Structures are given as structure tokens and as C-alpha cells.
C-alpha positions, 0 to 999 in steps of 0.5 A, a space after each residue: 500500500 505504501 509503495 503504491 502511494 509513494 509511486 503515485 506521488 512520485 509520478 504526479 510530481 514528475 519524479 518517476 515515469 509511468 507505464 503507458 496503457 495501450 490506446 484502446 485501454 486508455 479509451 476504455 477507461 475513459 468510457 467506463 468512468 464516464 458511462 457510470 455518470 452518463 447512465 446514472 444521469 439518464 436513469 435519474 432523468 427518466 425517473 423524474 419524467 415518470 415520477 408523477 405516474 407512480 406517486 404513492 397513493 393518488 397520482 396528479 391525474 387521480 387527484 384531478 379525476 377525484 376533484 371532478 367527481 366531487 364537482 359533478 355531484 355538487 350541482 344540478 346542472 346536467 351539462 356541467 355534470 356530464 362534462 365533469 363525469 367524462 373528465 373524471 373517467 378520462 383522467 382515471 383511464 389516463 392514470 391507469 395507463 400511466 401506471 402501466 407505462 411505469 411498469 413497462 419502463 421499470 421492467 424493459 428499461 431499468 431492469 433489463 438495461 441500466 440496472 444490469 449494466 451499472 450493478 452487474 457489468 460495469 462494476 466489474 469493469 471498473 474494478 478490473 480497471 482499478 486493479 490494473 492501475 494498482 498493478 501498474 504502480 507495482 510494476 513501475 515501483 518494483 522496476 525502479 527498485 530492481 534497476 537501483 539494485 541490479 545485483 539483488 535477486 529478490 528485487 529482480 524476482 519481485 519486479 518480474 512477478 509484478 510485470 507478470 501480474 500487470 500483463 495478466 490484468 491488462 489482458 483481463 481489461 482488454 478482454 472486457 473491451 471485446 464485450 463493449 459492442 454487445 453493450 452498445 447494441 443493448 444500449 441502442 435497443 434499450 433507448 429504442 424500447 423506451 421511445 416506443 413505450 413513451 410513443 405508445 403511452 402518449 398515443 393511448 392517452 390521446 385516444 382516451 382523451 379523444 374518445 371520452 371528451 367527444 361525449 362531453 362536447 356533445 353534452 
């Protein structure tokens, strides 16, 4: 631990050289680190968008429907009552549609994509990257020690072992990179599915509104 800390400080102070990762590994590190914040931001935005659809108790649509129901029984105006009752039924159906949409998004977007990526896949990639950075510190630090004491066989052996561990971890990260195209495809499919769910949701709401309110207009 102390050796790694010392090596890290020396690198930052330009007192020691650092082994450079291959370009594809450097890009993958940037991608993984940014992916965590980017996907989390997408999840929060979608959660915010559907928050009114999944309120505890009554949703805003439920509340308005409930108010309209109360207004309908407070007057003897037949036309007014008919309009209020149709608005109530419209919003009640919309609220039901909203809850159905939430379930679809939670299942087909959060569970199948974002949650799986963040909690099962990306977390492993980031851990592998973190281990690679540690192995690089070991490799560089022990190499310096071996160069300083060329006749010390113990230091030479430790440096060789550190090189081997670094190469093994580097290979592991490069293997992870081979799986990125599958993630790109899954992300595209997930975003497309979200768009389809939302398009279907608003189409259904429009149809409900058009069907119900034509009766109110004719009242």
C-alpha cells in the first residue's frame, strides 16, 4: 500500500515515469468512468419524467379525476355534470395507463438495461480497471527498485512477478473491451424500447382523451 502511494506521488510530481496503457485501454477507461455518470444521469432523468405516474397513493391525474367527481355531484346542472363525469373517467383511464407505462419502463428499461449494466457489468469493469492501475504502480515501483539494485535477486524476482501480474490484468481489461459492442447494441435497443413505450403511452392517452371528451362536447 505504501509503495503504491509513494509511486503515485512520485509520478504526479514528475519524479518517476509511468507505464503507458495501450490506446484502446486508455479509451476504455475513459468510457467506463464516464458511462457510470452518463447512465446514472439518464436513469435519474427518466425517473423524474415518470415520477408523477407512480406517486404513492393518488397520482396528479387521480387527484384531478377525484376533484371532478366531487364537482359533478355538487350541482344540478346536467351539462356541467356530464362534462365533469367524462373528465373524471378520462383522467382515471389516463392514470391507469400511466401506471402501466411505469411498469413497462421499470421492467424493459431499468431492469433489463441500466440496472444490469451499472450493478452487474460495469462494476466489474471498473474494478478490473482499478486493479490494473494498482498493478501498474507495482510494476513501475518494483522496476525502479530492481534497476537501483541490479545485483539483488529478490528485487529482480519481485519486479518480474509484478510485470507478470500487470500483463495478466491488462489482458483481463482488454478482454472486457471485446464485450463493449454487445453493450452498445443493448444500449441502442434499450433507448429504442423506451421511445416506443413513451410513443405508445402518449398515443393511448390521446385516444382516451379523444374518445371520452367527444361525449362531453356533445353534452
